[in-house]
N, C-alpha and C positions, 0 to 999 in steps of 0.2 A: 504494501500498499504506500500507496505516494506520501501518507505523511508521516509512516513508520520511517522511510527514509527520508527525515529532511526536506522533502522536498517543499520551495512554498503553496497550497493550491488555493490562493485565494483568488486564481484565473479558470478551478473547476464548474462547472456546470451545477448549479442545486439538483440536478434531476440528474442521471444518469440514464442505464439500459431503457431501465423501467418506466420512464415521459412522468410527466407531471399526473400525480395521481390527482393534485386537485386543480388542472386547471381548467373543467368545466366553473367548478364553482370562483375563479379566482376570477374569468372574465367577464361577470356577471357583476361583481362586489367591484370590479374597476367602473366599470361601468356604472355603477350608483355614485362610484365617488367621486364622478367626475362630473356626476348634471345635480348639480344645486336644484333644481327643477323638483331634483326626487328626494328632496327633505335633507340632503346630505352638505354641512358647510365642506367648502373643500377646500379649505383653508387650511394649510399646513401637511396635507394626501397628497402632494404632489410628491413630494420625498421618500413617503410608503408605500408609495406602488414603483419611483424610481429606485428604491431601494432593492426587494422586492428582484422587481425586472431586471435591476443587475446582475443579481444570485440565482438567477436563476439564469441566461444567458450566460453567465460565465465571466460577466467585462462589470465588476461590482462597481458600485460608487468607490471616491477613492477615501484608505483606512482616513489621510486627510483631516474631511472632510467629519464623517465620522465620529473620531475624537473628538473635536470642536462643539458637535452634539452635545454626545457623553460628558464634556468636562463643563461646556457652560454654564457660566453661573446665571442666565437669562432662562432657564428653564427650571419651574418648579416639579418639580414630577411628583410631588404629592396633587397638583392641580385637577385641575378638567381634562380629557381627550380634547375640547377646545382650547385649551387655551397652552397646551402642552403641544400639541399642533401649529397653530399662532406662531410661538415663540418657534419651533423647530422650523416653520416655512420659512421663515425671519433669516436666519443660517442661513437655510438653500438656499437663497435666493441673492445671497451678498457671496455663496461661494461659489455659484456658478456666472454672476458678474465678472467674478477675482479668473477663473478658468477655464473651459472650455472644454470638460466634459461632460461628455453625452451619453447615454445607457442606448443598447440596444435592447426595444420592446419586443414584445412574443404580438402574434398577429389579434388575442383578444383581445387586448386591454389598450 
């Protein structure tokens, strides 16, 4: 196994030979999260969608971004989802302005 050999596994696809067993449900959820008319607040969901899509494709978001979010003093992790997503969304937008990282998205999202 790659990890046992000390190889960098961050570029490996999340789902290997068996395919993504959650693909159908993910497509529906992704559409709902991107549809503000559906009653969902899209603020901040772009990060989570891109995070998952990056993992699926084997092209994850940069570790620098993940670290910035994890250690940010701007996020109250005990707050409600909307507040957390808004704070993460603000960090993600700043990161995207400063960098040119794109996520390879699946056809369902």
